[in-house]
C-alpha positions in Angstrom: 62.1 102.3 102.5 63.2 99.9 99.6 60.5 98.1 98.5 60.5 94.2 99.2 61.4 93.1 95.5 64.3 95.1 95.5 65.5 94.1 98.2 65.3 90.5 97.9 67.2 91.2 94.0 69.7 92.7 95.8 70.3 89.7 98.3 70.6 87.2 95.8 74.0 85.9 95.2 75.1 87.0 91.6 76.2 84.0 88.8 79.8 84.6 89.6 80.0 84.6 93.0 79.0 80.6 92.9 81.3 79.5 89.9 84.1 77.7 90.0 86.9 78.1 92.5 89.4 77.5 90.1 88.5 80.6 87.8 88.3 82.3 90.9 91.8 81.6 91.6 93.2 81.8 88.4 94.2 85.2 88.5 96.4 84.9 91.8 97.7 81.4 90.4 99.1 83.4 87.3 100.4 86.2 89.2 102.5 83.7 91.1 103.4 81.8 88.1 104.8 85.8 86.5 106.5 86.1 89.9 108.1 82.9 89.9 109.7 83.2 86.5 110.7 87.0 86.4 112.1 87.3 90.0 112.2 84.0 92.0 114.0 81.6 89.2 116.9 84.1 88.1 117.6 85.3 91.6 117.8 81.0 92.4 120.1 81.0 89.3 122.8 84.0 90.3 122.6 82.4 94.1 123.7 79.0 92.7 125.9 80.5 90.2 127.9 82.6 93.1 128.3 80.0 95.6 129.7 78.1 92.9 132.5 80.6 92.2 133.3 81.1 95.8 133.5 77.7 96.3 136.2 77.5 93.5 138.3 80.0 94.9 142.1 79.4 94.7 145.0 81.2 95.4 146.3 83.6 92.3 142.6 84.4 91.4 142.4 88.8 90.5 139.2 89.5 92.6 136.6 92.1 92.6 134.7 92.4 96.2 131.5 93.7 97.1 133.0 97.1 98.3 134.7 97.2 95.2 138.1 96.2 96.2 140.3 95.0 93.7 143.4 92.1 94.4 144.7 89.1 94.4 143.6 86.2 96.4 146.7 84.9 98.4 145.2 82.2 101.0 141.9 80.8 101.2 140.3 79.2 104.6 136.5 77.7 105.1 135.1 81.2 104.9 137.3 83.7 104.9 140.0 85.0 102.1 142.9 86.7 102.3 143.4 89.4 99.4 146.9 91.3 98.7 145.1 94.6 97.5 149.0 96.1 97.2 152.6 95.4 97.9 152.7 93.8 101.2 148.7 94.7 102.1 146.8 92.0 102.7 143.0 92.0 104.3 140.7 89.3 105.1 137.3 89.3 103.7 134.6 86.8 103.9 134.0 84.5 100.9 130.7 85.6 100.5 131.7 89.3 99.8 133.8 88.5 96.5 131.7 89.7 94.2 133.2 88.9 90.8 136.6 86.6 89.6 138.4 88.7 87.0 139.6 86.3 84.1 142.8 87.0 82.0 142.7 90.0 79.7 139.3 91.1 80.9 139.2 95.0 81.3 138.5 96.3 85.1 
């Protein structure tokens, strides 16, 4: 049997449980802030840059698709770009699947 004094002492709330609610949620808030600055914000920035690059596609751009195919844009429609990958060999790809636009003199 547990003596009554020990039982009452164990059933009493400690000082940490009745503390400031902000202090209790501070670690969770800190973790969210760290995740925002290390993961969410950079990903949003990359998505914005990719969307701008895809919207600026024009005829004659040398591109690399997400599948690794290198080619030259011959036509651009609303959501499709036609890419020439060899002489008289053209493929249609979704504009969002274009991973990069190569600049003049940039190595492949």
